[in-house]
C-alpha positions in Angstrom: 31.7 4.1 10.7 34.5 6.3 9.5 38.0 6.1 8.2 41.1 7.5 10.0 40.3 11.0 8.8 36.7 10.8 9.7 35.7 11.5 6.1 33.4 8.5 5.4 30.8 8.7 8.1 27.2 8.5 7.1 23.8 7.8 8.7 21.0 5.4 7.2 17.7 6.7 7.7 14.7 4.5 8.5 12.2 7.0 9.5 11.2 10.2 11.4 9.1 9.7 14.4 7.3 11.8 17.1 9.7 11.7 20.1 11.8 14.0 22.0 14.0 11.1 23.5 17.5 10.0 22.3 17.1 6.3 22.6 19.1 3.3 21.6 16.6 0.7 20.1 19.2 -2.1 19.9 20.9 -4.1 17.1 17.7 -4.5 15.0 18.9 -2.8 11.9 20.1 -4.1 8.5 22.9 -6.5 9.3 22.2 -6.1 13.1 23.3 -2.5 13.0 22.5 -0.5 16.3 19.6 1.7 15.5 19.1 5.0 17.5 17.3 8.2 17.6 18.6 11.7 16.8 16.0 14.0 18.3 15.1 17.8 17.5 12.1 19.7 19.1 9.8 16.6 19.3 10.9 14.7 16.3 13.5 12.4 15.7 15.4 10.4 12.9 15.8 6.9 13.3 19.3 5.8 12.1 22.3 3.6 12.0 25.8 4.6 11.3 27.2 3.4 7.9 29.5 4.0 5.2 28.2 6.5 2.5 27.6 3.6 0.1 24.4 2.1 -1.3 23.3 -1.2 -0.1 23.9 -3.1 -3.3 24.1 -6.9 -3.9 23.6 -9.3 -6.7 22.4 -11.8 -4.1 18.5 -11.6 -4.3 18.1 -13.4 -0.9 20.3 -10.9 0.8 18.6 -8.0 -0.8 15.2 -9.3 0.3 16.5 -9.7 3.9 17.8 -6.4 3.9 14.3 -4.9 2.8 12.7 -7.1 5.5 15.0 -5.9 8.2 14.5 -2.2 7.1 10.6 -2.7 7.3 10.9 -4.4 10.9 12.7 -1.2 12.2 9.8 0.9 10.8 7.4 -1.6 12.4 9.1 -1.3 15.7 9.3 2.6 15.5 5.6 2.7 14.8 4.9 0.5 17.9 7.1 2.5 20.1 6.4 6.1 19.0 3.1 6.0 17.2 3.2 8.3 14.3 6.3 7.8 11.9 7.3 8.8 8.4 8.7 5.9 6.8 11.7 6.2 4.4 12.1 4.0 1.4 14.9 1.4 1.5 18.5 2.7 1.2 18.3 6.4 2.1 21.7 7.7 3.2 22.9 10.9 4.3 26.7 11.6 4.5 27.8 13.0 7.7 27.5 12.5 11.6 24.6 13.0 14.1 25.3 16.7 13.9 24.6 16.7 10.1 21.3 14.8 10.7 20.2 17.3 13.4 20.9 20.2 10.9 18.7 18.2 8.4 16.0 17.9 11.0 16.3 21.7 11.6 15.9 22.7 7.9 13.1 20.5 7.4 11.3 20.7 10.7 8.3 22.3 9.6 7.7 20.1 6.8 8.4 17.0 8.9 6.2 18.0 11.8 3.4 18.9 9.6 3.7 15.4 7.7 3.9 13.8 11.1 0.6 15.5 12.2 -1.2 14.6 9.1 -0.6 10.8 9.8 -0.9 10.9 13.5 -3.6 8.5 14.9 -3.7 6.8 11.5 -2.4 3.8 9.5 -2.2 2.7 5.9 -4.2 0.0 4.7 -4.5 -1.9 1.1 -8.1 -2.6 -0.2 -8.3 -4.9 -3.2 -11.7 -5.9 -4.7 -11.9 -8.9 -7.0 -14.9 -10.5 -8.9 -15.4 -13.9 -10.4 -16.0 -13.3 -14.0 -17.5 -16.6 -14.8 -20.0 -16.4 -11.9 -21.1 -13.0 -12.7 -21.5 -13.6 -16.4 -23.9 -16.6 -15.6 -26.0 -14.6 -13.4 -26.2 -11.6 -15.8 -27.0 -14.0 -18.6 -29.7 -15.6 -16.5 -31.5 -12.5 -15.6 -31.2 -10.4 -18.6 -34.2 -10.7 -21.2 -32.4 -9.4 -24.1 -29.5 -11.7 -23.7 -31.6 -14.6 -23.1 -33.6 -14.1 -26.3 -30.4 -13.8 -28.3 -29.1 -17.1 -26.7 -32.5 -18.6 -27.7 -32.1 -17.4 -31.3 -28.6 -18.8 -31.4 -30.1 -22.3 -30.7 -32.3 -22.0 -33.7 -30.0 -20.7 -36.3 -27.6 -22.4 -38.6 -24.2 -23.0 -37.7 -22.7 -20.0 -39.6 -25.3 -17.4 -38.3 -25.1 -18.9 -34.9 -21.4 -18.3 -34.8 -21.7 -14.5 -35.5 -24.7 -14.3 -33.2 -22.7 -15.9 -30.5 -19.9 -13.2 -30.8 -22.5 -10.7 -30.5 -23.9 -12.4 -27.3 -20.2 -12.6 -26.0 -19.5 -9.0 -26.6 -22.8 -7.8 -25.0 -22.3 -10.1 -22.0 -18.8 -8.8 -21.5 -19.9 -5.2 -21.6 -22.9 -5.7 -19.2 -20.6 -7.7 -16.7 -17.9 -5.0 -16.8 -20.6 -2.3 -16.5 -22.2 -4.1 -13.4 -18.9 -4.6 -11.6 -17.7 -1.0 -12.3 -21.1 0.5 -11.1 -20.5 -1.7 -7.8 -17.0 -0.4 -7.5 -18.2 3.2 -8.0 -21.0 2.8 -5.3 -18.6 1.4 -2.8 -15.8 3.8 -3.5 -18.1 6.6 -2.2 -18.7 4.8 1.1 -15.0 4.0 1.3 -13.9 7.6 0.7 -16.3 8.8 3.3 -14.5 6.8 5.9 -10.9 7.5 5.0 -8.5 10.4 5.3 -6.9 9.9 2.1 -7.0 7.4 -0.9 -4.9 6.4 -3.9 -5.8 4.2 -6.4 -3.2 1.6 -7.3 -2.3 -0.6 -10.4 -2.1 -4.2 -10.5 -0.4 -5.3 -7.4 0.9 -8.8 -6.3 -2.1 -11.0 -5.6 -2.0 -14.4 -3.6 -2.3 -17.5 -5.5 -5.9 -18.4 -4.7 -6.9 -14.9 -5.9 -5.4 -15.4 -9.5 -8.6 -17.0 -11.1 -10.4 -13.7 -10.2 -10.3 -10.3 -11.9 -9.1 -7.4 -9.9 -11.7 -4.7 -10.0 -10.2 -2.0 -7.9 -7.0 -1.4 -5.6 -6.6 1.3 -3.3 -4.0 2.4 -0.6 -5.9 4.3 2.1 -4.7 6.4 5.1 -7.4 5.5 7.8 -7.8 7.1 11.3 -7.8 4.4 13.8 -11.4 5.1 15.1 -12.7 4.5 11.5 -10.9 1.0 10.8 -13.8 -1.2 12.2 -16.5 0.8 10.2 -14.4 0.5 7.0 -14.0 -3.3 7.6 -17.8 -3.6 8.0 -18.3 -2.0 4.6 -15.7 -4.3 3.0 -17.3 -7.3 4.6 -20.5 -6.2 3.0 -18.8 -6.5 -0.5 -17.2 -9.8 0.5 -20.5 -11.4 1.3 -21.8 -10.6 -2.1 -21.9 -13.8 -4.5 -19.0 -13.5 -6.9 -17.0 -10.8 -5.1 -14.0 -11.2 -2.7 -12.1 -8.4 -0.8 -8.7 -8.4 0.5 -8.1 -5.8 3.4 -4.6 -5.7 4.6 -2.7 -3.5 7.3 -2.1 -1.5 9.3 1.0 -0.6 7.6 3.5 2.6 8.2 2.1 5.4 5.8 4.4 4.8 3.1 2.1 6.1 0.5 1.0 9.2 2.3 4.3 10.3 3.9 5.4 13.6 2.2 9.0 13.5 2.3 9.9 13.6 -1.4 11.2 17.1 -1.5 13.5 17.5 1.5 16.7 19.4 1.3 
């Protein structure tokens, strides 16, 4: 898009992919814009033409629709080209196709290296949860010291029993946390042995049926295609343990591992 003087032309960038071809992917972009490739020496930017203006709106539904459309283009690029470097929503470079090609030339070595690092891989999310009440009951049942303290509480006066109960609760909480953390540490070593890269994540959105559980660990992982099944078996092993539950989602484009933050 441009005004009569051609001064307002820009390109919205979805991703950089491994392809030599100049292709039209159809009207699959944000707002049904036509998405196409601008190639250079085996890599290509996936773009649509736009005004050099951010996609700002106060309409929450429209904003969500734009983000879904952005992600859809990246998904289609992944299916079509394999390795892609996904860009976050609303990356716009002012200029025409020639400007984008010059951008590819300036950043060629970095982009090619980043594509090679994620080739044959995808991003997956791992979240490990535990049922605190279930684990507490089993720890209390199997721990001789805690059982003795519980028996003492039942024999004491109301005032002393109150303070002993506080002591029991603190010890139980500590041992439950320790047991859960030890399990997470044990399996983290196994998970690390099967992934190319791993990043610990903070508290992410969780489905409604997981909200009664406590989040023990959350990771984003870059996993080679030939190791996904083996990783899945390790996670199923955790999921089968009483009181534990695992969410394993993907494959996704490697948003957490695409090294594209410092491009000129």
